[in-house]
C-alpha positions in Angstrom: 121.3 54.1 64.1 121.7 57.7 65.1 125.2 58.8 66.1 124.6 62.1 67.9 128.3 63.1 67.7 128.5 62.6 64.0 125.1 64.3 63.5 126.3 67.4 65.4 129.6 67.5 63.6 127.9 67.2 60.2 125.4 69.9 61.1 128.1 72.3 62.2 130.0 71.7 59.0 126.9 72.4 56.9 126.2 75.6 58.8 129.7 76.9 58.4 129.8 75.8 54.7 126.6 77.7 53.9 127.8 80.9 55.7 131.2 80.8 54.0 129.4 80.6 50.7 127.5 83.7 51.7 130.8 85.5 52.4 130.4 85.4 56.2 133.6 85.4 58.3 133.9 83.4 61.5 135.1 85.4 64.5 135.4 84.8 68.3 134.2 87.1 71.1 135.1 86.9 74.8 133.2 84.3 76.9 133.8 86.4 80.0 131.8 89.6 80.3 131.6 92.5 82.8 127.9 93.0 82.6 125.4 91.4 85.0 121.9 91.3 83.4 120.2 90.6 86.7 119.1 87.5 88.8 119.0 84.4 86.7 120.4 85.9 83.5 124.1 85.2 83.7 126.4 82.9 85.6 129.1 84.7 87.7 132.7 83.3 87.6 135.3 83.5 90.4 137.6 85.9 88.7 138.9 89.3 89.6 136.4 92.0 88.6 133.2 90.0 89.2 132.9 88.8 85.6 130.1 86.8 84.2 129.8 84.0 81.6 127.9 85.1 78.5 124.3 84.1 78.0 124.4 85.2 74.4 126.9 86.6 71.9 124.9 89.6 70.5 126.4 93.1 71.1 130.1 92.0 71.3 129.6 90.2 68.0 127.9 93.1 66.4 130.8 95.5 66.8 132.9 93.1 64.7 131.1 94.4 61.7 133.7 97.2 62.0 136.1 94.7 60.4 133.8 92.8 58.1 130.2 93.3 56.9 129.1 89.8 57.5 130.3 87.9 60.7 129.3 84.9 62.6 130.3 83.0 65.7 129.7 79.5 67.1 130.5 79.5 70.7 129.5 78.3 74.2 126.8 80.1 76.2 125.7 79.7 79.8 122.5 80.2 81.8 121.9 79.6 85.5 118.5 78.0 85.0 117.7 74.6 86.3 118.5 72.0 83.5 115.9 69.8 82.0 115.4 67.9 78.7 115.1 71.1 76.7 117.5 73.4 78.7 121.2 73.0 79.6 123.4 75.3 81.8 126.0 75.1 79.0 125.1 75.0 75.3 126.3 76.2 71.8 124.9 79.0 69.8 125.4 80.2 66.3 125.0 84.0 66.1 125.5 86.2 63.1 125.2 89.8 61.9 125.0 91.1 58.3 125.3 94.8 57.4 123.0 96.6 55.0 120.5 93.7 54.6 116.8 93.6 55.3 114.3 91.3 57.1 113.5 89.3 54.0 117.2 88.6 53.4 117.5 87.3 56.9 114.4 85.2 56.7 115.6 83.5 53.5 119.1 83.0 55.0 117.5 81.3 58.1 115.6 78.9 55.8 118.7 78.0 53.8 120.6 77.3 57.0 117.9 75.3 58.8 115.5 73.7 56.3 118.0 71.0 55.1 118.1 69.7 58.7 114.5 69.5 59.8 111.7 67.1 58.8 109.0 69.7 58.1 108.6 72.4 55.5 108.5 75.7 57.6 105.3 77.7 57.5 104.8 81.3 58.5 102.4 82.3 61.3 101.8 86.0 62.2 101.7 86.8 65.9 100.1 90.1 65.2 97.5 88.4 62.9 96.6 86.0 65.8 96.2 89.0 68.1 94.0 90.8 65.6 91.8 87.8 65.2 91.5 87.2 69.0 91.4 90.7 70.4 90.4 92.8 67.4 93.5 95.0 67.7 95.4 95.6 64.4 98.9 96.4 65.5 99.9 97.3 61.9 97.7 100.3 62.2 97.2 101.0 66.0 99.4 101.0 69.1 99.2 98.4 71.9 96.5 100.4 73.7 94.8 98.1 76.3 96.2 94.9 74.8 98.5 94.2 77.8 95.6 94.3 80.2 93.3 92.3 77.9 96.0 89.7 77.3 96.7 89.4 81.0 93.0 88.8 81.7 92.8 86.3 78.9 95.6 84.3 80.5 94.3 84.8 84.0 97.5 86.6 85.0 97.8 89.4 87.5 97.8 92.9 86.1 101.2 93.3 87.8 102.9 90.8 85.5 105.2 92.7 83.0 103.9 92.7 79.4 107.1 90.9 78.1 106.3 88.0 80.4 102.6 88.0 79.5 103.4 88.1 75.7 105.9 85.2 76.2 103.2 83.1 77.9 100.7 84.0 75.2 102.9 83.0 72.3 103.8 79.8 74.1 100.2 78.8 74.8 98.5 80.1 71.6 101.1 79.5 68.9 104.0 77.3 69.9 101.6 74.5 70.7 100.5 74.6 67.0 104.0 73.4 66.0 103.5 69.8 67.0 104.5 67.8 64.0 105.3 71.0 62.2 107.9 73.8 61.8 106.5 77.4 62.3 108.2 80.7 61.6 106.4 83.0 64.1 106.6 86.5 62.7 105.3 90.0 63.3 105.8 90.2 67.0 104.3 93.2 68.8 106.5 95.8 70.5 106.9 95.4 74.3 108.4 91.9 74.3 111.8 90.7 75.3 113.6 91.6 72.0 114.0 95.4 72.0 116.8 95.1 69.3 114.3 94.5 66.6 113.2 97.3 64.2 109.7 98.6 64.1 108.4 97.3 60.8 108.2 100.3 58.4 104.6 101.5 58.0 103.3 99.8 61.1 102.3 101.1 64.5 103.5 98.3 66.8 104.9 95.4 64.9 108.6 94.4 64.9 110.7 92.8 62.2 111.4 89.7 64.3 110.8 86.0 63.9 111.3 82.7 65.8 111.4 79.2 64.4 109.6 76.6 66.5 109.9 72.9 65.6 107.7 70.4 67.5 107.4 72.8 70.3 111.1 73.6 70.5 112.4 77.1 69.8 115.4 76.6 67.5 116.0 80.0 65.8 115.4 83.7 66.5 116.2 86.5 64.1 115.5 90.2 63.7 116.3 93.3 61.7 118.2 95.7 64.0 116.5 98.9 65.1 118.6 101.7 63.3 117.1 104.5 65.5 119.3 104.7 68.5 116.9 106.6 70.7 114.0 104.2 69.9 116.3 101.2 70.7 117.5 102.6 74.0 113.9 103.5 75.1 112.6 100.0 74.3 115.6 98.2 75.8 115.4 100.2 79.0 111.7 99.5 79.3 112.4 95.8 79.7 115.7 96.1 81.6 117.9 95.0 78.7 120.0 98.1 78.0 123.5 97.5 79.4 127.2 98.3 79.0 127.5 95.9 76.0 124.6 97.5 74.2 126.1 101.0 74.9 129.4 99.8 73.5 127.7 98.8 70.3 125.9 102.1 70.0 129.0 104.0 70.7 130.7 102.3 67.7 127.6 102.9 65.6 127.5 106.6 66.6 131.2 106.9 65.7 130.5 105.5 62.2 132.7 102.4 62.7 129.7 100.0 62.7 126.6 100.3 60.5 123.3 101.0 62.2 121.4 99.0 59.5 121.9 95.3 60.0 120.2 92.0 60.7 121.0 89.4 63.4 120.3 85.7 63.8 120.8 83.1 66.5 120.5 79.3 66.2 120.7 76.9 69.2 123.0 74.1 67.9 121.8 71.4 70.3 118.2 72.5 69.7 118.7 72.2 65.9 120.1 68.7 66.5 117.0 67.9 68.5 114.7 69.2 65.7 116.7 67.2 63.1 116.6 63.9 65.0 113.2 64.2 66.7 114.8 63.5 70.1 113.6 65.9 72.8 116.6 65.5 75.1 119.4 68.1 74.9 121.8 65.9 76.8 122.1 63.5 73.9 124.0 66.1 72.0 126.4 67.1 74.7 129.2 64.7 74.0 131.5 65.2 77.0 130.5 64.1 80.5 129.6 66.7 83.0 132.1 66.7 85.8 
């Protein structure tokens, strides 16, 4: 009989053990942040200074590479979205950064961390390849062009819907649905999505070194190679409203030479991984304490 408390404990032990064997050091970053990312992105708390609870660990964790080249954190995150079986207002994330590593290193590390806990052998699926087959646009060789408009029309969406939202719906409908009874690493995302941190894949026109792992329709892992070009990163992040004081803090440290520009980052939803491991599509099963 499944004991969710024991399963989660064993899974956390395994993740930490694997990362320690890879010379990662566990660190802790502040839960309270000063940056508001806009409506529905972060939960405010009633403290002096109008602070917010973190919705991810990213930039504050990245600057810790000043102290060690490989760092990770397992900590609480908060989102103000309405809870359901797949979403919770409070959950745990594992986030990590490694300096001077490439996309293939990160991909292999993600497999070592996750594969022992899921029931399916992960397969790779190219988002850019699916776009090429469907729309005839090869993003490895050509820019987005009229893809946003064509994709909006394909999904029967208004032309006013931002491309990052259109792309999210496209991936969900066209590719995430293929993960039923399977584990899919979705790779080769186009530029213009909601992950401006990712590096433009060398030699391509509009493909990012980014992936997500979807298991039985549940997103469990996301990872990317960091964009080392500060100007390119800021331009893409501002285009989707994701350049904030925390990102600026990280780039200030990079510009000063304290933090390497070349790095890779990975995030794993702990309760989501438990769900993928057990086959239970109910996140509340893996939240041990009662909600007061």
